[in-house]
C-alpha positions as CSV (number, residue, x, y, z in Angstrom):
1,X,43.7,37.9,26.9
2,X,46.1,35.8,29.1
3,X,43.4,35.4,31.6
4,X,40.9,34.3,28.9
5,X,43.3,31.7,27.6
6,X,43.9,30.3,31.2
7,X,40.1,30.0,31.7
8,X,39.8,28.4,28.4
9,X,42.4,25.9,29.4
10,X,40.7,25.1,32.8
11,X,37.4,24.6,31.0
12,X,39.2,22.1,28.5
13,X,40.9,20.2,31.2
14,X,37.7,19.8,33.1
15,X,35.6,18.6,30.2
16,X,38.4,16.2,29.1
17,X,38.6,14.7,32.7
18,X,34.7,14.4,32.7
19,X,34.8,12.8,29.5
20,X,37.6,10.3,30.4
21,X,36.1,9.2,33.6
22,X,33.7,6.6,32.3
23,X,36.7,5.3,30.2
24,X,38.7,4.7,33.3
25,X,35.7,2.7,34.8
26,X,35.4,0.7,31.7
27,X,39.2,-0.2,31.7
28,X,38.8,-1.5,35.1
29,X,35.8,-3.8,34.3
30,X,38.3,-6.0,32.2
31,X,39.3,-7.8,35.4
32,X,36.7,-8.7,37.9
33,X,37.2,-9.0,41.8
34,X,34.8,-11.5,43.5
35,X,33.5,-10.0,46.8
36,X,31.4,-11.4,49.4
37,X,30.3,-8.7,51.8
38,X,29.4,-9.3,55.5
39,X,28.1,-6.1,57.0
40,X,25.8,-4.3,59.5
41,X,24.0,-1.6,57.4
42,X,24.3,1.3,58.9
43,X,24.5,4.5,56.8
44,X,28.3,4.1,55.9
45,X,28.0,0.6,55.2
46,X,25.2,1.3,52.8
47,X,27.3,4.0,51.2
48,X,30.2,1.4,50.7
49,X,28.0,-1.3,49.0
50,X,26.2,1.2,47.0
51,X,29.7,2.3,45.7
52,X,30.6,-1.4,44.9
53,X,27.4,-1.8,43.1
54,X,28.2,0.8,40.7
55,X,31.8,-0.6,40.1
56,X,32.1,-2.6,37.0
57,X,35.2,-4.4,38.4
58,X,33.3,-5.6,41.5
59,X,31.4,-8.8,41.1
60,X,29.4,-9.3,44.4
61,X,28.8,-12.8,44.9
62,X,26.7,-12.4,48.0
63,X,26.0,-10.5,51.3
64,X,25.4,-11.6,54.8
65,X,24.2,-9.4,57.5
66,X,25.2,-9.3,61.2
67,X,24.2,-7.3,64.1
68,X,26.2,-4.2,65.0
69,X,25.3,-0.7,64.0
70,X,21.6,-2.0,64.3
71,X,19.8,-5.1,64.8
72,X,20.6,-7.9,62.3
73,X,16.8,-7.7,61.1
74,X,17.1,-3.8,60.3
75,X,20.6,-4.5,58.9
76,X,18.8,-7.0,56.6
77,X,16.0,-4.7,55.6
78,X,18.5,-2.0,54.9
79,X,20.3,-4.2,52.6
80,X,17.3,-5.3,50.5
81,X,16.2,-1.8,50.5
82,X,19.4,-0.7,49.0
83,X,19.4,-3.8,46.5
84,X,16.0,-3.0,45.5
85,X,16.4,0.9,44.8
86,X,19.7,-0.1,43.0
87,X,17.8,-2.9,41.0
88,X,20.3,-5.5,42.1
89,X,18.0,-8.1,43.7
90,X,20.0,-10.7,41.9
91,X,22.8,-10.7,44.7
92,X,21.7,-13.3,47.4
93,X,21.4,-12.1,50.8
94,X,21.7,-14.3,54.1
95,X,20.6,-13.3,57.6
96,X,23.5,-13.7,60.0
97,X,24.4,-13.5,63.8
98,X,21.6,-11.6,65.8
99,X,24.2,-10.9,68.6
100,X,28.0,-11.2,69.3
101,X,29.4,-14.5,70.5
102,X,29.4,-13.6,74.2
103,X,28.2,-10.0,75.0
104,X,24.7,-8.6,74.5
105,X,24.4,-6.2,71.4
106,X,25.2,-2.8,72.1
107,X,22.7,-0.3,70.9
108,X,25.1,2.8,70.9
109,X,24.8,2.7,67.2
110,X,21.4,4.3,67.4
111,X,23.0,7.6,68.1
112,X,24.8,7.6,64.8
113,X,22.7,5.4,62.7
114,X,19.1,6.1,63.8
115,X,16.7,3.5,65.2
116,X,16.7,1.4,61.9
117,X,20.2,1.9,60.9
118,X,19.4,4.3,58.1
119,X,17.4,7.2,59.9
120,X,14.0,6.0,58.9
121,X,14.8,5.2,55.1
122,X,14.3,1.7,55.3
123,X,11.5,0.2,53.0
124,X,9.2,-2.5,54.2
125,X,10.7,-6.0,53.5
126,X,9.6,-9.6,54.0
127,X,12.6,-11.4,55.7
128,X,10.9,-14.9,56.0
129,X,12.2,-16.5,52.9
130,X,15.8,-15.6,53.3
131,X,18.3,-18.0,54.5
132,X,19.7,-17.5,58.1
133,X,23.0,-19.6,57.9
134,X,25.9,-16.9,57.2
135,X,28.7,-19.2,58.0
136,X,27.4,-21.7,55.3
137,X,26.7,-18.8,52.8
138,X,30.3,-17.5,53.2
139,X,31.8,-21.1,52.8
140,X,29.8,-21.8,49.9
141,X,30.6,-18.6,48.3
142,X,34.3,-19.6,48.8
143,X,34.0,-22.8,47.2
144,X,32.4,-21.4,44.2
145,X,35.1,-18.4,44.0
146,X,38.4,-19.7,45.5
147,X,40.1,-16.3,45.0
148,X,37.2,-14.4,47.0
149,X,37.9,-11.3,49.0
150,X,35.6,-11.5,52.1
151,X,35.0,-7.9,52.9
152,X,33.7,-7.5,56.6
153,X,32.3,-3.9,57.4
154,X,30.9,-4.8,60.8
155,X,31.8,-7.1,63.7
156,X,33.4,-10.5,62.9
157,X,30.7,-12.7,64.5
158,X,29.8,-14.4,61.2
159,X,33.2,-14.6,59.8
160,X,34.5,-16.3,63.1
161,X,31.6,-19.0,63.0
162,X,32.5,-19.6,59.4
163,X,36.2,-19.9,60.2
164,X,35.4,-22.5,63.1
165,X,32.8,-24.5,60.9
166,X,34.4,-24.4,57.8
167,X,38.2,-23.9,58.0
168,X,39.0,-25.9,54.8
169,X,36.6,-23.8,52.7
170,X,37.8,-20.4,53.8
171,X,41.6,-21.5,53.7
172,X,42.2,-19.6,50.5
173,X,39.9,-16.6,51.1
174,X,41.4,-13.1,51.5
175,X,39.7,-11.2,54.5
176,X,39.7,-7.5,54.3
177,X,38.2,-6.3,57.8
178,X,37.3,-2.9,58.8
179,X,38.1,-3.2,62.3
180,X,40.5,-2.3,65.1
181,X,42.7,1.0,66.1
182,X,46.2,1.2,67.2
183,X,46.2,4.5,68.8
184,X,42.7,5.1,70.5
185,X,39.2,4.2,69.6
186,X,35.9,5.6,68.4
187,X,33.7,3.8,70.7
188,X,35.7,3.9,73.9
189,X,38.9,5.8,74.5
190,X,40.8,2.4,73.4
191,X,38.4,0.7,71.2
192,X,37.0,1.0,67.7
193,X,33.4,0.1,67.4
194,X,33.5,-3.4,65.4
195,X,36.4,-4.8,67.8
196,X,34.2,-3.5,70.8
197,X,31.0,-5.4,69.9
198,X,32.4,-8.5,69.5
199,X,36.1,-8.7,70.6
200,X,35.9,-12.7,71.0
201,X,35.1,-13.0,67.2
202,X,38.0,-10.9,66.5
203,X,40.1,-13.0,68.5
204,X,39.1,-16.1,66.7
205,X,39.9,-14.4,63.4
206,X,43.3,-13.4,64.6
207,X,44.0,-16.8,65.9
208,X,43.4,-18.6,62.6
209,X,45.6,-18.8,59.9
210,X,43.7,-17.0,57.4
211,X,44.8,-14.4,55.1
212,X,44.0,-11.4,57.1
213,X,44.3,-7.6,56.3
214,X,43.0,-4.9,58.9
215,X,41.7,-1.3,58.1
216,X,41.8,0.1,61.3
217,X,40.7,3.5,62.5
218,X,44.0,5.2,61.6
219,X,43.3,4.5,57.9
220,X,39.8,4.8,57.6
221,X,39.3,8.3,59.2
222,X,41.7,9.5,56.6
223,X,39.2,9.9,53.9
224,X,37.3,13.0,54.9
225,X,34.3,14.7,52.9
226,X,32.4,17.8,53.4
227,X,29.3,17.5,55.5
228,X,27.6,20.5,53.8
229,X,28.4,19.3,50.1
230,X,28.7,15.5,50.0
231,X,25.2,14.6,50.5
232,X,23.9,16.9,47.7
233,X,26.7,15.6,45.4
234,X,25.8,12.0,46.3
235,X,22.2,12.6,45.8
236,X,22.8,14.4,42.4
237,X,25.2,11.8,41.1
238,X,23.8,8.6,42.4
239,X,20.2,8.8,41.0
240,X,17.8,6.7,43.2
241,X,20.1,5.3,45.4
242,X,21.6,8.9,46.1
243,X,17.8,9.9,46.8
244,X,17.5,6.9,49.2
245,X,20.7,7.5,51.2
246,X,20.8,11.4,50.9
247,X,18.8,12.1,54.2
248,X,20.6,9.5,56.2
249,X,23.9,10.7,55.2
250,X,23.0,14.1,56.4
251,X,21.8,12.9,59.7
252,X,24.7,10.6,60.0
253,X,27.0,13.6,59.4
254,X,25.3,15.7,62.1
255,X,26.3,13.0,64.7
256,X,29.9,12.6,63.7
257,X,31.2,15.6,62.0
258,X,34.5,17.1,62.8
259,X,35.1,20.9,63.9
260,X,36.5,21.4,60.4
261,X,33.1,20.6,58.8
262,X,34.3,17.3,57.5
263,X,33.3,13.6,58.4
264,X,34.7,10.2,57.6
265,X,33.0,7.4,55.6
266,X,34.9,4.5,57.1
267,X,33.2,1.7,55.1
268,X,33.8,3.5,51.9
269,X,37.6,3.2,52.6
270,X,37.5,-0.5,52.9
271,X,35.4,-1.0,50.0
272,X,37.8,1.0,47.7
273,X,40.6,-0.9,48.9
274,X,39.0,-4.1,48.0
275,X,39.4,-3.1,44.4
276,X,42.3,-0.8,44.5
277,X,44.7,-2.3,47.2
278,X,47.6,0.0,46.0
279,X,45.9,2.9,47.7
280,X,46.7,1.4,51.0
281,X,50.2,-0.3,51.6
282,X,50.2,-3.0,54.1
283,X,52.5,-3.8,56.8
284,X,53.0,-6.9,58.7
285,X,51.9,-6.8,62.2
286,X,51.2,-8.9,65.4
287,X,47.7,-8.1,66.6
288,X,46.0,-8.8,70.0
289,X,42.3,-8.1,71.0
290,X,41.2,-7.5,74.5
291,X,38.0,-9.6,75.2
292,X,37.3,-8.2,79.0
293,X,34.1,-6.6,79.6
294,X,35.6,-3.4,81.2
295,X,37.1,-0.2,79.9
296,X,39.8,-2.1,77.8
297,X,37.0,-4.1,75.8
298,X,37.6,-4.2,72.3
299,X,41.1,-2.7,72.5
300,X,43.4,-3.9,69.8
301,X,47.2,-3.9,70.2
302,X,48.7,-3.5,66.6
303,X,52.5,-3.6,66.8
304,X,54.7,-3.6,63.6
305,X,57.9,-3.1,65.3
306,X,59.9,-6.2,66.4
307,X,61.2,-4.9,69.7
308,X,57.7,-3.7,70.8
309,X,56.2,-7.2,69.8
310,X,58.5,-9.1,72.6
311,X,56.6,-8.0,75.5
312,X,53.4,-9.2,73.5
313,X,54.8,-12.5,73.7
314,X,56.8,-13.0,76.6
315,X,55.8,-12.0,80.3
316,X,57.6,-10.1,82.6
317,X,59.1,-13.0,84.4
318,X,60.8,-14.2,81.3
319,X,62.0,-10.9,80.2
320,X,63.4,-10.3,83.8
321,X,65.4,-13.4,83.6
322,X,66.6,-12.7,80.2
323,X,67.8,-9.3,81.5
324,X,69.6,-11.0,84.5
325,X,71.3,-13.4,82.0
326,X,72.4,-10.5,79.7
327,X,74.2,-8.6,82.6
328,X,75.8,-11.8,84.2
329,X,76.5,-14.2,81.3
330,X,79.2,-13.0,79.0
331,X,78.2,-15.8,76.5
332,X,74.5,-14.8,76.4
333,X,73.3,-14.1,73.0
334,X,70.5,-11.7,73.4
335,X,69.7,-11.3,69.7
336,X,69.1,-15.1,69.6
337,X,67.0,-15.1,72.6
338,X,64.9,-12.2,71.3
339,X,64.7,-13.9,67.9
340,X,63.3,-17.2,69.7
341,X,60.6,-15.3,71.5
342,X,59.6,-13.7,68.3
343,X,59.3,-17.1,66.5
344,X,56.8,-18.3,69.0
345,X,54.1,-16.0,67.7
346,X,54.7,-15.0,63.8
347,X,52.6,-12.0,62.7
348,X,48.9,-12.7,62.1
349,X,47.8,-9.9,60.0
350,X,48.7,-7.3,57.6
351,X,47.5,-3.9,58.6
352,X,46.8,-0.6,56.6
353,X,47.8,2.5,58.6
354,X,47.9,5.0,55.7
355,X,46.0,5.7,52.7
356,X,46.4,7.6,49.4
357,X,43.7,10.0,50.6
358,X,43.6,12.1,47.5
359,X,43.5,9.3,44.9
360,X,41.1,7.4,47.0
361,X,38.7,10.4,47.0
362,X,39.0,10.7,43.3
363,X,38.1,7.1,43.0
364,X,35.1,7.5,45.4
365,X,33.7,10.4,43.4
366,X,34.3,8.7,40.2
367,X,32.5,5.8,41.4
368,X,29.5,7.8,41.9
């Protein structure tokens, strides 16, 4: 009898949760977040955009495409295909940069995303009538939506150009960028993919005074899903969009799955954080990007500790001179000297290094 009662309680709790989930989404729809998406779809980009399309609290004011996971033409066709399937062709799409600012476009993304970015799921699309000035589109959206969040899921090529060309229009924009890594990369031993593809663009954004939050590899790899069950769940709960992306997801997972049978969907983490920032607390940081075309290309140095920021600012000669003064001058104020160095380069970004993985996973599944 006691076992039967427990079973009934589990069923009741499950039904209650299932019934209340739509109410949670409805409650969130009372406030709307204006989001402009700059992306390079890519399977995980497409999943993130699909999730946002289903969220009542997300007001997607525009999408620009950029070369990254695939060519900008295929990224655009993939975006239009997704919007067609989701019946959201009302969202304006602008074709962006076809190559990084200095380097040729890397085609390594073919290994993970297939030749067209979505493993053959792409639908035929006519791109001839689409606008091609992504920086102007971003700036116009910012003028129309001063509180806009610019969600970047690919290399920052379009964003860097927008900052350079329209600095006043982007002054109040909040950028949430999926980029960088603190402790080793996923494209090279030291570089995350988006930073590797266009490190010059990342440097431009870091050196601007814009409100910038980075979602680096340490955070976005924390959301793991089962490679066996997730594509089926996605297809079952996401209707036509789920059918469109189910096979690409399976192929994507085959390329990136861990030994544990799980895989990350990085872009989904950034999409969820755009609407629910409380799931990823931020820390002020000083961030540098390596622009060299060698093994360190795209490496990001992300430092939150004041002591470790000092050698990012002062060279060895200056620090050696300070060390000599510290041991020879009894009146030397070491703390003041270090403070003066830190004041020369204030922190240039907020970073999210940890997420509430369990709550984020629940939000992700609820959004489906």
